[in-house]
C-alpha positions in Angstrom: -224.0 -97.3 -164.1 -221.1 -95.5 -163.7 -218.0 -96.8 -166.0 -214.5 -95.8 -165.8 -213.8 -93.3 -168.6 -211.0 -95.6 -170.7 -207.8 -94.2 -171.8 -208.2 -92.9 -175.2 -205.3 -94.6 -177.7 -201.9 -92.6 -178.0 -200.5 -94.0 -181.4 -200.1 -90.9 -183.0 -198.4 -87.8 -182.0 -197.8 -84.1 -182.9 -193.8 -83.2 -182.7 -193.3 -79.4 -183.2 -189.8 -77.9 -182.3 -189.2 -74.1 -182.7 -187.3 -73.9 -185.7 -188.4 -76.6 -187.9 -190.2 -76.4 -191.2 -193.4 -77.3 -189.9 -195.3 -79.7 -187.9 -194.4 -83.0 -187.8 -196.5 -86.5 -186.8 -195.1 -89.4 -185.7 -197.4 -93.1 -185.5 -197.0 -96.7 -183.9 -198.2 -99.4 -186.8 -198.4 -102.8 -186.2 -196.8 -104.2 -189.4 -199.9 -106.9 -190.0 -202.8 -106.9 -192.5 -205.7 -107.7 -189.4 -208.4 -105.3 -190.2 -207.7 -104.3 -186.0 -204.7 -102.7 -186.5 -206.3 -99.9 -189.6 -208.6 -97.7 -186.7 -206.4 -94.3 -187.6 -206.4 -95.1 -191.0 -208.9 -91.9 -192.2 -207.0 -90.1 -189.8 -203.2 -91.0 -190.6 -204.1 -90.2 -194.2 -205.1 -86.8 -193.4 -201.7 -86.0 -191.9 -199.5 -87.6 -194.5 -201.3 -85.6 -196.7 -200.2 -81.9 -194.8 -196.7 -83.0 -194.5 -194.0 -83.2 -197.4 -192.6 -86.3 -196.6 -193.3 -90.1 -195.5 -190.9 -92.8 -194.2 -191.4 -95.8 -192.8 -188.9 -97.8 -190.9 -186.9 -98.7 -193.6 -187.4 -97.4 -197.0 -190.4 -99.9 -198.8 -189.0 -99.2 -202.3 -185.5 -100.4 -201.3 -186.7 -103.0 -199.5 -188.3 -104.7 -202.4 -184.3 -105.0 -204.1 -182.0 -105.2 -201.1 -184.1 -107.6 -198.8 -183.2 -110.5 -201.2 -184.1 -113.9 -200.1 -179.4 -114.2 -200.2 -179.9 -111.9 -196.5 -182.7 -114.5 -195.4 -180.5 -117.8 -196.6 -178.2 -119.8 -194.3 -174.6 -120.1 -194.5 -173.4 -121.9 -197.8 -173.3 -125.6 -196.6 -176.0 -125.3 -193.4 -179.5 -126.3 -194.2 -182.7 -126.0 -192.0 -182.9 -129.9 -191.1 -178.9 -129.6 -189.3 -181.0 -127.7 -186.2 -183.3 -130.6 -185.5 -183.7 -134.3 -185.0 -185.4 -136.1 -187.8 -188.5 -136.4 -186.0 -188.7 -132.5 -185.1 -188.1 -131.3 -188.3 -190.8 -133.3 -189.7 -193.3 -131.9 -187.3 -191.6 -128.4 -188.5 -192.6 -129.2 -191.5 -196.4 -130.6 -191.4 -196.4 -127.9 -189.3 -195.5 -125.5 -192.4 -197.2 -126.8 -194.8 -200.4 -126.7 -192.2 -200.4 -123.3 -191.4 -199.0 -121.6 -195.1 -199.5 -123.9 -197.3 -196.1 -124.4 -198.4 -193.7 -127.1 -198.7 -190.7 -127.0 -196.6 -189.0 -128.4 -198.6 -188.4 -124.8 -200.4 -186.6 -123.3 -197.5 -184.5 -125.9 -197.2 -181.6 -122.9 -196.9 -183.5 -120.5 -195.2 -182.8 -119.3 -191.8 -185.3 -120.5 -189.0 -186.0 -116.9 -188.3 -187.6 -116.6 -192.4 -190.1 -119.6 -191.6 -191.3 -118.3 -188.2 -192.3 -114.4 -190.0 -194.5 -116.8 -192.4 -196.5 -118.5 -189.7 -197.1 -115.5 -187.4 -198.0 -113.6 -190.6 -200.9 -116.8 -191.1 -201.9 -116.6 -187.6 -203.5 -113.2 -187.3 -206.5 -112.3 -189.7 -205.1 -111.0 -193.5 -208.7 -108.9 -194.2 -206.7 -105.9 -195.8 -204.9 -106.8 -199.4 -201.8 -105.5 -197.6 -200.1 -105.1 -194.0 -200.7 -101.4 -192.3 -196.9 -99.9 -193.5 -197.5 -101.2 -197.1 -201.4 -99.2 -197.4 -199.7 -96.3 -196.2 -196.2 -96.5 -197.5 -198.6 -96.5 -201.3 -201.0 -94.4 -200.4 -197.4 -91.5 -199.4 -196.6 -92.5 -203.2 -199.9 -92.5 -204.8 -199.8 -88.8 -203.4 -196.3 -87.6 -204.1 -194.9 -87.4 -200.8 -191.3 -87.6 -200.3 -190.5 -91.4 -199.3 -188.3 -92.1 -197.3 -186.8 -95.2 -195.2 -185.8 -94.1 -191.2 -182.9 -96.8 -190.8 -180.9 -98.0 -194.3 -181.7 -101.3 -195.3 -177.8 -102.7 -195.0 -178.6 -101.9 -191.1 -181.6 -104.4 -191.6 -179.5 -106.6 -193.2 -176.5 -106.5 -190.4 -179.0 -106.8 -187.9 -181.0 -110.0 -189.1 -176.6 -111.0 -189.2 -176.4 -110.6 -185.5 -179.5 -112.8 -184.9 -178.1 -115.9 -183.7 -179.4 -119.3 -185.7 -179.2 -121.5 -182.6 -181.8 -118.8 -181.5 -184.1 -118.4 -184.0 -184.2 -122.4 -184.8 -185.4 -123.1 -180.7 -187.9 -119.9 -181.9 -189.1 -121.6 -184.6 -189.7 -124.8 -182.2 -191.4 -123.2 -179.2 -193.6 -121.6 -181.8 -195.0 -125.8 -182.8 -194.6 -126.5 -180.0 -196.4 -124.3 -178.6 -198.9 -122.9 -181.6 -201.8 -121.8 -179.6 -200.8 -119.8 -177.2 -198.3 -118.1 -179.4 -202.2 -117.0 -181.8 -203.5 -116.3 -178.8 -200.2 -113.8 -177.8 -200.4 -112.2 -180.7 -204.0 -111.6 -180.8 -203.9 -110.1 -177.3 -201.3 -107.8 -178.9 -203.9 -106.7 -181.8 -206.4 -105.9 -178.8 -203.6 -103.5 -177.1 -202.7 -101.8 -179.8 -206.4 -101.1 -180.8 -206.6 -99.6 -177.3 -203.1 -97.9 -177.6 -202.0 -98.9 -174.7 -197.9 -98.1 -175.6 -196.8 -99.5 -172.3 -198.5 -102.8 -172.4 -197.3 -102.9 -176.2 -193.7 -102.3 -174.5 -194.0 -105.2 -172.8 -194.8 -107.6 -175.2 -192.2 -106.3 -177.3 -189.4 -106.5 -174.7 -190.7 -109.9 -174.0 -190.7 -111.2 -177.8 -187.2 -109.6 -178.4 -186.2 -111.7 -174.7 -181.9 -111.9 -174.5 -182.1 -109.7 -177.9 -184.5 -106.6 -176.3 -181.7 -104.3 -176.3 -180.3 -105.1 -180.0 -183.5 -105.3 -181.2 -185.6 -102.1 -179.8 -183.1 -99.6 -176.8 -180.8 -99.5 -180.4 -183.2 -98.7 -182.6 -185.1 -96.6 -180.7 -182.1 -94.4 -180.6 -180.9 -94.3 -184.1 -184.5 -93.5 -185.2 -184.9 -90.5 -182.6 -181.9 -89.3 -183.8 -183.0 -89.8 -188.1 -186.4 -88.3 -187.4 -185.1 -85.4 -185.4 -182.8 -84.6 -188.8 -185.1 -85.3 -191.6 -188.2 -83.8 -189.5 -185.7 -80.7 -189.4 -185.6 -80.9 -193.3 -188.9 -81.1 -194.4 -192.7 -81.9 -192.2 -192.5 -85.4 -191.8 -194.8 -88.1 -191.5 -193.2 -91.1 -189.6 -194.3 -95.0 -189.3 -192.7 -97.0 -186.9 -193.8 -100.3 -184.7 -195.9 -99.0 -181.8 -193.1 -100.6 -179.2 -190.4 -98.3 -180.3 -193.4 -95.6 -178.9 -193.5 -96.0 -174.9 -190.9 -96.0 -172.2 -188.4 -94.5 -171.1 -185.9 -95.7 -173.7 -188.5 -95.0 -176.1 -189.0 -92.8 -179.1 -191.7 -90.2 -177.7 -189.0 -89.8 -174.3 -186.2 -89.4 -176.9 -187.4 -87.0 -179.2 -188.8 -84.9 -176.0 -185.4 -84.6 -174.3 -183.7 -83.7 -177.8 -186.6 -80.3 -177.9 -189.6 -81.6 -179.0 -193.3 -80.6 -178.1 -195.4 -84.1 -177.8 -198.8 -84.0 -178.3 -201.5 -87.1 -178.6 -203.7 -86.5 -181.6 -207.2 -88.1 -180.4 -208.7 -90.1 -183.4 -212.6 -88.2 -183.3 -213.8 -91.1 -185.3 -213.2 -93.4 -182.7 -214.2 -91.5 -179.8 -217.7 -90.7 -181.9 -218.2 -94.9 -182.5 -217.1 -95.5 -178.6 -219.6 -92.5 -177.7 -222.4 -94.3 -179.1 -221.8 -97.6 -178.1 -221.7 -96.4 -174.5 -224.7 -93.9 -174.8 -226.7 -96.8 -176.0 -226.0 -99.3 -173.2 
């Protein structure tokens, strides 16, 4: 039986440019602990060791101190329950307890986005002790790479401050009402990530960001592409950013190409060997 050749994942890219210190890399991550996100682990660790520096979207060591609870707190005098009727709030409380095991009373001053993020992380498998980004950061740290953040933590805090609270509240309520569909979409995204289909990953990211896509995706792509260019000029660099930022006309890959970089996808030979073995035994 003849099967169509499946397009290979394009999550890891080699980036070069005349005059730079050497070859750098750009990797699209998924910010989860699901084992399906770790297919590239062996290859990515190999490439991290070939570079002087490692960078994630923000410096994760600084984030521990600067992304404090205050940045996720509601303005003084506001409470989570203010955004919902008593009936809806009671339903959110039961929902939150069920999926996180935490009582909502500890989050009365938290922005709705914080609760959404906590539930989201519980809906996918937590096979690994830390997220993919954190795992790669710790690997780079343990191997004495220079550790960098592409965006400043303060910029991330400022970005979160710009997301309207009413919008956050509506997103949380939508999750509560449609948790099965929400989980299904998360699983679908993890499969798209395994396939490395940047076009479909971007489409999913844009749908998730909704009317905030310019602020959450496009504007950040511009900043990250510019910073990666500057950092790669100083030393060989391995950059790891959310896969939704790579593809498309406004994606980081296109912007780096316009900046004069030569880009080449790096195949995951370990995965190819496994897939070819499966095909041969069908």
